[in-house]
C-alpha positions as CSV (number, residue, x, y, z in Angstrom):
1,M,-131.5,-54.3,-25.0
2,V,-133.4,-57.3,-23.8
3,A,-133.3,-60.9,-25.2
4,I,-136.8,-62.5,-25.3
5,A,-137.6,-66.2,-25.2
6,A,-140.9,-68.1,-25.6
7,R,-141.0,-71.7,-24.3
8,A,-143.9,-73.9,-25.4
9,L,-146.1,-70.8,-25.4
10,T,-149.8,-71.7,-25.7
11,K,-153.0,-69.7,-25.6
12,V,-156.5,-71.3,-25.7
13,F,-159.4,-69.0,-25.3
14,D,-162.6,-69.8,-23.3
15,D,-164.5,-70.9,-26.4
16,G,-161.8,-73.5,-27.2
17,T,-160.0,-71.5,-29.9
18,V,-156.3,-72.3,-30.0
19,A,-154.7,-69.0,-30.8
20,V,-151.1,-69.9,-30.1
21,A,-149.9,-73.5,-30.0
22,G,-146.6,-74.5,-28.4
23,V,-144.5,-71.7,-29.8
24,D,-140.8,-71.8,-29.1
25,L,-139.1,-68.6,-30.2
26,E,-135.8,-66.8,-29.4
27,V,-135.4,-63.1,-30.1
28,A,-131.8,-61.8,-29.6
29,A,-131.1,-58.6,-27.9
30,G,-131.3,-55.7,-30.4
31,E,-132.8,-58.0,-33.1
32,F,-135.6,-56.9,-35.5
33,L,-138.0,-59.9,-35.7
34,V,-141.1,-59.8,-37.9
35,L,-144.1,-62.1,-37.1
36,L,-145.7,-62.8,-40.4
37,G,-148.9,-64.6,-41.2
38,P,-152.5,-64.3,-42.5
39,T,-155.2,-62.5,-40.7
40,G,-156.4,-64.6,-37.7
41,C,-153.3,-66.7,-37.4
42,G,-152.5,-65.6,-33.8
43,K,-149.8,-63.0,-34.5
44,S,-151.3,-60.3,-32.2
45,T,-152.1,-62.8,-29.5
46,L,-148.5,-64.0,-29.6
47,L,-147.3,-60.4,-29.4
48,R,-149.4,-59.7,-26.3
49,L,-148.2,-62.9,-24.7
50,L,-144.6,-61.8,-25.3
51,A,-145.4,-58.5,-23.7
52,G,-146.9,-60.1,-20.7
53,V,-150.2,-58.4,-21.1
54,E,-152.0,-61.7,-22.0
55,Q,-151.8,-64.7,-19.7
56,P,-150.7,-67.9,-21.4
57,T,-152.6,-71.2,-21.0
58,G,-149.2,-72.9,-21.0
59,G,-145.5,-72.2,-21.4
60,E,-143.7,-69.1,-20.4
61,V,-142.0,-65.9,-21.7
62,L,-138.5,-64.9,-20.5
63,F,-136.9,-61.5,-20.5
64,D,-133.1,-62.0,-20.2
65,G,-133.9,-65.4,-18.6
66,V,-136.4,-64.0,-16.1
67,P,-140.1,-65.0,-16.4
68,V,-142.0,-61.9,-17.6
69,T,-144.7,-62.5,-15.0
70,E,-142.1,-61.9,-12.3
71,I,-141.2,-58.5,-13.6
72,E,-143.4,-55.6,-12.6
73,P,-145.2,-54.1,-15.7
74,R,-143.5,-50.7,-15.1
75,D,-140.1,-52.4,-15.0
76,R,-140.5,-54.3,-18.3
77,E,-139.5,-51.2,-20.3
78,I,-141.9,-52.2,-23.2
79,A,-143.3,-49.8,-25.7
80,M,-146.2,-50.9,-27.9
81,I,-147.7,-49.4,-31.1
82,F,-151.0,-50.6,-32.5
83,Q,-152.9,-50.4,-35.8
84,A,-155.0,-47.6,-34.4
85,Y,-153.0,-44.6,-33.6
86,A,-154.9,-44.0,-30.3
87,L,-153.8,-40.4,-30.0
88,Y,-155.7,-38.1,-27.6
89,P,-157.6,-35.7,-29.8
90,H,-157.7,-32.8,-27.3
91,L,-153.9,-32.8,-26.8
92,T,-151.3,-31.3,-29.1
93,V,-148.6,-33.5,-30.7
94,A,-146.1,-32.4,-28.0
95,Q,-148.6,-33.2,-25.3
96,N,-149.4,-36.6,-26.8
97,I,-145.7,-37.5,-27.0
98,G,-144.9,-36.4,-23.5
99,F,-148.0,-38.0,-21.9
100,P,-146.2,-41.2,-20.7
101,L,-143.6,-39.0,-18.9
102,R,-146.1,-37.0,-16.9
103,A,-147.1,-39.9,-14.8
104,G,-143.6,-39.8,-13.2
105,P,-141.6,-37.3,-11.3
106,M,-139.7,-35.9,-14.3
107,P,-139.5,-32.1,-14.3
108,S,-141.4,-30.3,-17.0
109,A,-138.2,-28.9,-18.6
110,D,-136.8,-32.4,-18.9
111,I,-140.0,-33.6,-20.4
112,A,-139.9,-30.8,-23.0
113,A,-136.3,-31.7,-23.9
114,R,-137.1,-35.4,-24.2
115,V,-140.2,-34.7,-26.4
116,A,-138.1,-32.4,-28.7
117,E,-135.4,-35.1,-29.0
118,V,-137.7,-37.9,-29.9
119,A,-139.9,-35.7,-32.2
120,R,-136.7,-34.9,-34.1
121,L,-135.8,-38.6,-34.4
122,V,-139.2,-39.5,-36.0
123,G,-139.5,-36.3,-38.1
124,V,-142.4,-34.5,-36.4
125,D,-140.5,-31.7,-34.7
126,D,-142.3,-29.2,-36.9
127,L,-145.7,-30.5,-35.9
128,L,-145.5,-30.2,-32.1
129,S,-148.2,-27.5,-31.8
130,R,-150.8,-29.3,-34.0
131,Y,-153.7,-31.5,-33.0
132,P,-154.1,-35.1,-34.3
133,Q,-157.1,-34.2,-36.5
134,H,-154.8,-31.9,-38.5
135,L,-152.3,-34.7,-39.3
136,S,-152.1,-37.2,-42.1
137,G,-152.1,-40.9,-41.4
138,G,-148.4,-41.2,-41.8
139,Q,-147.8,-38.2,-39.5
140,Q,-150.2,-39.6,-36.8
141,Q,-148.3,-42.9,-36.9
142,R,-145.0,-41.0,-36.4
143,V,-146.5,-39.3,-33.4
144,A,-147.6,-42.7,-32.0
145,M,-144.0,-43.9,-32.5
146,A,-142.6,-40.9,-30.7
147,R,-145.0,-41.4,-27.8
148,A,-143.9,-45.0,-27.5
149,L,-140.2,-44.2,-27.7
150,V,-140.1,-41.2,-25.4
151,R,-139.6,-43.5,-22.4
152,H,-136.4,-45.0,-24.0
153,P,-137.8,-48.6,-24.0
154,S,-135.7,-51.8,-24.2
155,V,-138.4,-53.6,-26.1
156,F,-140.4,-52.2,-29.0
157,L,-143.5,-54.1,-30.1
158,L,-145.5,-53.0,-33.2
159,D,-148.8,-54.6,-34.1
160,E,-149.7,-53.9,-37.8
161,P,-148.7,-50.2,-37.4
162,L,-148.8,-49.4,-41.1
163,S,-152.2,-50.9,-42.0
164,N,-154.0,-47.5,-42.1
165,V,-151.2,-45.7,-43.9
166,D,-151.2,-44.9,-47.6
167,A,-148.8,-46.7,-49.9
168,T,-146.3,-43.9,-50.3
169,S,-146.1,-43.1,-46.6
170,R,-146.0,-46.9,-45.8
171,A,-142.9,-47.3,-47.9
172,A,-141.1,-44.4,-46.3
173,L,-142.1,-45.4,-42.8
174,R,-140.8,-49.0,-43.3
175,G,-137.3,-47.6,-43.7
176,E,-137.7,-45.1,-40.9
177,I,-138.9,-47.7,-38.4
178,V,-135.9,-50.0,-39.1
179,A,-133.4,-47.1,-39.0
180,L,-134.9,-45.9,-35.7
181,A,-134.7,-49.3,-34.1
182,R,-131.1,-49.7,-35.3
183,R,-130.1,-46.3,-34.0
184,L,-131.7,-46.9,-30.6
185,G,-130.5,-50.5,-30.4
186,V,-133.9,-51.7,-29.2
187,T,-135.2,-55.2,-29.4
188,T,-138.1,-55.0,-31.9
189,I,-140.9,-57.4,-32.7
190,Y,-143.1,-56.3,-35.6
191,V,-146.4,-58.0,-36.5
192,T,-147.7,-57.9,-40.1
193,H,-149.7,-59.8,-42.7
194,D,-147.8,-57.9,-45.4
195,Q,-144.8,-59.9,-46.8
196,V,-143.3,-56.8,-48.3
197,D,-143.0,-55.4,-44.7
198,A,-141.5,-58.6,-43.6
199,M,-139.0,-59.1,-46.4
200,S,-137.8,-55.5,-46.4
201,M,-137.6,-54.9,-42.7
202,A,-136.7,-58.0,-40.7
203,D,-133.4,-59.5,-39.5
204,R,-135.5,-62.7,-39.2
205,V,-139.0,-63.6,-40.1
206,A,-141.2,-66.0,-38.1
207,V,-144.1,-67.3,-40.2
208,L,-147.2,-68.3,-38.3
209,R,-150.3,-70.3,-39.4
210,R,-153.2,-71.0,-37.1
211,G,-151.0,-70.4,-34.0
212,V,-148.3,-72.8,-35.1
213,L,-144.8,-71.5,-35.9
214,Q,-144.0,-72.7,-39.5
215,Q,-140.5,-71.4,-40.0
216,V,-138.0,-68.9,-38.6
217,G,-135.1,-67.5,-40.5
218,P,-133.6,-64.6,-42.4
219,P,-136.0,-63.3,-45.1
220,A,-134.0,-64.5,-48.0
221,Q,-133.7,-68.0,-46.5
222,V,-137.4,-68.2,-45.7
223,Y,-138.2,-67.2,-49.3
224,A,-135.7,-69.4,-51.1
225,D,-135.8,-72.4,-48.8
226,P,-139.3,-72.9,-47.4
227,D,-139.9,-75.8,-45.0
228,T,-143.6,-76.2,-45.7
229,V,-145.9,-75.7,-48.7
230,F,-147.7,-73.0,-46.7
231,V,-144.5,-70.9,-46.4
232,A,-143.7,-71.4,-50.1
233,A,-147.2,-70.2,-51.0
234,F,-147.6,-67.4,-48.5
235,V,-144.2,-65.8,-49.0
236,G,-143.4,-64.4,-52.5
237,T,-144.7,-61.9,-55.0
238,P,-146.1,-62.7,-57.6
239,R,-147.9,-65.5,-56.0
240,T,-146.3,-68.9,-56.1
241,S,-148.0,-71.5,-58.3
242,L,-149.0,-74.8,-56.6
243,L,-149.6,-77.7,-58.9
244,E,-150.4,-81.3,-58.3
245,A,-148.0,-83.8,-59.7
246,A,-147.0,-87.5,-59.6
247,V,-143.4,-88.7,-59.4
248,Y,-142.2,-91.4,-61.6
249,A,-138.6,-92.6,-60.9
250,D,-136.5,-95.5,-62.1
251,A,-132.9,-96.1,-62.5
252,D,-132.6,-94.0,-65.7
253,R,-134.9,-91.0,-65.3
254,V,-137.1,-89.0,-63.0
255,L,-140.4,-87.5,-64.3
256,L,-142.9,-85.1,-62.8
257,D,-146.3,-85.7,-64.3
258,L,-148.4,-82.5,-64.1
259,G,-151.3,-84.0,-66.0
260,S,-151.2,-82.3,-69.3
261,Q,-147.4,-81.9,-69.3
262,V,-144.4,-83.9,-68.0
263,L,-141.2,-82.5,-66.7
264,E,-138.2,-84.9,-67.2
265,F,-135.2,-84.1,-65.0
266,P,-131.8,-84.1,-66.6
267,A,-130.4,-87.6,-66.8
268,G,-127.8,-88.3,-64.1
269,D,-128.5,-85.1,-62.1
270,P,-127.5,-86.1,-58.5
271,R,-129.9,-83.7,-57.0
272,T,-132.9,-85.8,-58.1
273,A,-131.6,-89.0,-56.4
274,A,-133.8,-88.4,-53.4
275,L,-136.9,-88.6,-55.5
276,G,-136.3,-92.3,-56.1
277,G,-138.0,-93.0,-52.8
278,H,-141.1,-91.1,-53.9
279,H,-141.9,-93.2,-57.0
280,T,-145.7,-92.9,-57.8
281,A,-146.1,-90.5,-54.9
282,R,-148.4,-87.5,-55.2
283,V,-146.6,-84.3,-54.5
284,T,-147.1,-80.5,-54.7
285,V,-144.9,-78.6,-57.0
286,A,-144.3,-75.0,-56.1
287,I,-143.0,-72.7,-58.8
288,R,-142.0,-69.1,-58.3
289,A,-142.4,-66.7,-61.2
290,L,-140.1,-67.8,-64.1
291,P,-138.1,-65.4,-66.3
292,V,-139.5,-65.5,-69.8
293,D,-136.1,-65.8,-71.6
294,A,-134.1,-68.0,-69.1
295,P,-132.9,-71.3,-70.6
296,G,-133.5,-74.6,-68.8
297,P,-133.1,-78.3,-69.4
298,M,-136.9,-78.6,-69.0
299,T,-139.7,-76.5,-70.5
300,L,-143.4,-75.7,-69.9
301,N,-145.7,-74.7,-72.6
302,G,-148.9,-72.7,-72.3
303,T,-151.3,-70.0,-73.3
304,V,-151.2,-66.5,-71.7
305,R,-154.4,-66.1,-69.8
306,S,-153.9,-62.6,-68.6
307,V,-151.1,-60.0,-68.1
308,E,-150.3,-57.7,-65.2
309,N,-148.4,-54.5,-66.0
310,L,-146.2,-53.6,-63.0
311,G,-144.3,-50.9,-64.9
312,H,-140.8,-52.3,-64.6
313,E,-142.0,-55.7,-65.7
314,L,-145.0,-57.6,-66.9
315,I,-146.4,-60.7,-65.2
316,A,-147.9,-63.2,-67.6
317,H,-150.3,-65.8,-66.2
318,L,-149.4,-68.8,-68.2
319,D,-152.0,-71.6,-68.3
320,V,-150.0,-74.8,-68.5
321,G,-153.0,-77.0,-68.0
322,G,-151.9,-78.1,-64.6
323,V,-154.2,-79.1,-61.7
324,P,-153.9,-76.7,-58.7
325,T,-153.1,-78.2,-55.3
326,P,-156.2,-78.6,-53.1
327,V,-156.7,-76.4,-50.1
328,E,-156.3,-79.3,-47.7
329,T,-152.8,-79.8,-49.0
330,S,-151.7,-76.2,-49.5
331,H,-153.2,-75.1,-46.1
332,L,-154.2,-71.8,-47.7
333,E,-157.7,-71.0,-46.6
334,I,-159.1,-70.1,-50.0
335,P,-162.8,-70.6,-50.7
336,S,-163.4,-73.6,-52.9
337,V,-165.5,-73.7,-56.1
338,P,-166.9,-76.7,-58.0
339,R,-164.8,-77.9,-60.9
340,Q,-165.8,-80.2,-63.8
341,R,-163.4,-83.1,-64.6
342,T,-161.3,-82.4,-67.7
343,P,-159.0,-84.4,-69.9
344,A,-156.1,-83.0,-67.9
345,D,-157.2,-85.3,-65.1
346,R,-155.8,-88.3,-67.1
347,S,-152.2,-88.3,-68.1
348,P,-150.1,-90.6,-70.4
349,Y,-149.0,-92.4,-67.2
350,G,-152.5,-93.1,-65.8
351,L,-155.1,-91.3,-63.8
352,H,-153.8,-88.0,-62.5
353,P,-153.7,-87.9,-58.7
354,A,-156.2,-85.0,-58.4
355,H,-159.6,-86.7,-58.3
356,D,-161.4,-84.2,-56.0
357,L,-163.8,-82.1,-58.0
358,T,-163.6,-79.2,-55.6
359,E,-160.6,-77.0,-56.2
360,P,-159.4,-73.6,-55.1
361,P,-160.1,-70.8,-57.6
362,P,-156.5,-70.3,-58.9
363,L,-156.2,-72.3,-62.1
364,G,-153.2,-74.4,-63.3
365,E,-151.1,-71.3,-64.0
366,V,-147.4,-70.4,-63.8
367,M,-146.3,-66.8,-63.4
368,V,-143.8,-65.6,-66.0
369,R,-141.7,-62.4,-65.7
370,V,-141.3,-60.3,-68.8
371,P,-139.0,-57.3,-68.4
372,A,-140.2,-54.0,-69.7
373,P,-140.5,-52.8,-72.4
374,G,-141.2,-56.4,-73.5
375,R,-144.6,-57.2,-74.8
376,V,-146.9,-60.1,-74.2
377,A,-150.6,-60.4,-74.7
378,A,-153.4,-62.7,-73.6
379,G,-153.9,-65.6,-76.0
380,E,-150.2,-65.8,-77.0
381,E,-148.4,-69.2,-76.7
382,L,-145.3,-69.2,-74.6
383,T,-142.6,-71.7,-73.8
384,V,-140.5,-71.1,-70.7
385,G,-137.4,-72.8,-69.5
386,V,-137.4,-74.6,-66.1
387,R,-134.4,-75.6,-64.0
388,V,-134.3,-78.2,-61.2
389,E,-133.7,-75.4,-58.7
390,D,-136.9,-73.6,-59.9
391,L,-139.0,-76.5,-58.5
392,L,-139.9,-76.8,-54.8
393,L,-141.5,-80.2,-54.0
394,F,-143.7,-81.0,-51.0
395,D,-145.3,-84.3,-49.8
396,R,-148.9,-84.7,-49.0
397,S,-148.4,-83.5,-45.4
398,G,-147.1,-80.2,-46.8
399,Q,-143.5,-80.9,-45.7
400,R,-140.6,-80.2,-48.0
401,I,-139.0,-82.9,-50.2
402,R,-135.4,-81.8,-50.5
403,F,-133.1,-82.7,-53.3
404,A,-130.0,-84.6,-52.5
405,E,-127.9,-81.5,-53.2
406,P,-130.0,-78.4,-52.6
407,A,-129.4,-75.7,-55.2
408,L,-131.6,-72.8,-54.1
409,D,-129.3,-69.9,-54.6
410,R,-131.5,-68.1,-57.0
411,I,-133.8,-65.6,-55.3
412,S,-136.0,-63.7,-57.7
């Protein structure tokens, strides 16, 4: 097992594009780390930098404290798997798996034994005589994994390996990849844009946006306690609602003005003391999907705009008349569309902070979870309870405004 460290790692391409910007990252020996972010955020470039196959513009990568550039490529003991399976079509499965071993002095009998061993590990031992064109996508990816692992690497790097795999095979392969990495005790870095992959597979998740590391931590922590509005919005299914609000705080009460509705925090709640310093400030309120029947000291009222049936539950899109956070604040690169000014832009406490008439497509909705076999239909009026811990607040820079006593234990 190898511990990997990135120190102020930066990559700027010839056209001036900053793919990776000053990333500091530690990967413990034997850890399963997932690099998560949207397409084009620099995940794959960072992976290549960590492997030493891409030269950084600045900073360095260390393997067990030794700069990777000082280690001969053949001595780095790295195995990489890419989105494309890259199998040789004219070779059988057994020949594809054993191909990396044939470049060395290993006897043919030993190669055959090693191929049989790793094929059994990844579940393709009954396919050794087939050719790649006769395999499904999931089977081809297993063969690619076997070929990477046949050399017994110390570092396992995977770049979007499941993107071309159907949903059923993808779910099975997630568990198999994690189990295999655990069994072999290999340090693993897995690149994906799919948060389900990240949340279900990782020991820790590193969230990247435009080459900048946003947050690193265990999946549950990154989900429940996001540092930035981008992390709050990007991590979570159903999608997190981002609403513009203004804070009004005095000695007796704290209010969040959402435009058409106002959330008044429970009187005397010590967690809201920190909001006193944000009186009249514009903030972003991030709200995860709320249970339909959960009580709360505050409430939101709205009309169900649409319903998604997920089988085990329904997701109701509740229009609460809020104003969505603009893209320049949320940092989510969503195409903007023109919006006409509405009465919701003016609240009982004055002009609402959102004056820009260009807004991202998502409306002022909150997601509501309705357990099956419950029923809810578009056009219905709903009232849902809201607790202090259901609200994640962010300032105009996108940084988290933390309550005096964080209460973020609920992960839903």
